N, C-alpha and C positions, 0 to 999 in steps of 0.2 A: 709868774713865768715871762721870760724876756724874749725868747723866741716865737715866732709864728708856729703855733700847733699843727697846721693843716700840712699834712705828708704826702698824701696820696688821693689821686682822683680816679673813678672809673666811668667811661663813657660807654653807654648802652650800644651795642652793635647787633643787627640780624644776620648780617652776613661778615664773617670776622675777615675774611680776604678781601672783600669789596671795601670795608672801612679802612683795614691796614693800606691797601694801594692809595685811597683818597689821601690820609692823611702824610703818607709819606711822600706823594707828590705835591701837596699843599706846603708842607712845613720844610720839606727836604731833609726828611730824617727818616732813618731805617728803624722799624718797630721789629721786635722779636716776639714770634709766637710761641705759646705755650700752652698745655691743656692739662686739666684735671680731669677727674671723672665727670664732674658736672658743669665745667665751664671751659671755655676756650678764652686766650687773651692774647692781645697785641700789644705789649708793653713799649712805651717810651722809654729811651735811653736816657740814664742821668748824664748830664753835660758837666763834668768836672767839679769844681768847687763853687761854682757860680750862683746865683740865687735862683730859686725856683724849686718846684716839687716835682714829682713824676706821678706816672700814671698808666692806666692802660684802656684799649678798647675791651669791651667784655660780652661775649655771647654766653647766657645763660637764662634759663626759663624765666625766671623773675625779673629779669631785667629787659625794660620795654622803652625804646627811645621815643623822647617826648620834648615839647618846649616848655614844660612844666617841672617845676623842681628847680635844683641848683643851677646854676650857671657857671660854666667853666670858660675862662678867659686865657688865649694864648698870648703872649707878647711878642710883637713881630716889630722888624724895624720899618715897614713901609705898609701900611692897610691897604691901598689902592692895588699895590702888584700882589699882595697874598689873595685879596678878593677875586683878583683876575683869575689866580690858580683855581681856586674854589669854584669858580663858574665853569672854567675849562675842565673840570673835573666831576661836573655832574652836582655839584653843592648849588644852593640857591643864596642868592643875597636877600636878606631881610631887613637890614636896616643899614643905610651907607655909613661912610665914615663921618663921626659926628664929635665936634669938639666938645670937651669937657674940661677947658679952662681951671684951674692951672693944671689938671693931670693929664695932658696929652689929648688923645682922642679915642673914640671905640667904634666898633662896628659889628653887625650880628649876621651870623649866616645860619643855612640849614646845611649840615653833613650828608653824606652819601647815606645815611642810615636812619634820618629824621630827627637827628637832636638839633636843638637851639645852641651856638656855640659862640662867644664873644672874642674879639681880637682888640688888643690895645696895643698902643705906641705912644712913647711919651714925646716926639717929636712934634 
C-alpha cells in the first residue's frame, strides 16, 4: 500500500459545545455538530484536496479524555501564535515549542476537555 492508511481520528469530549468552541477558536475552523442515538460529534471539515485527514470531537459514554494512548498532532503555520490561542481559550500549555530537527518543531497542550494534543510546524 502506497498511501497512508490513517483516515480519521476522534478526540473525546465531555461537553461537545465547549470542545467545539475551543477548537474553532484555536484553529479558526468551523466544526459541524451531528448526533446519533449514542453519540454527539463535532466534525472538522475536509480542506479541499490538500494533505491530511479529518476527524471529530466525540461525546460518548465510553470516550474519556486522557493523556494516555494515541496523540493527535495538528499542523500549524506558527506554534507560538497557536499556543497563545490555546491559553486564551482555557487550554493549558504542557510543553512549549521544541525543535525536532530536521522535522520542524512540536509543542503539546491540554485542550478544554482534558486531552493531550500535539502541534507541529515545519518552519
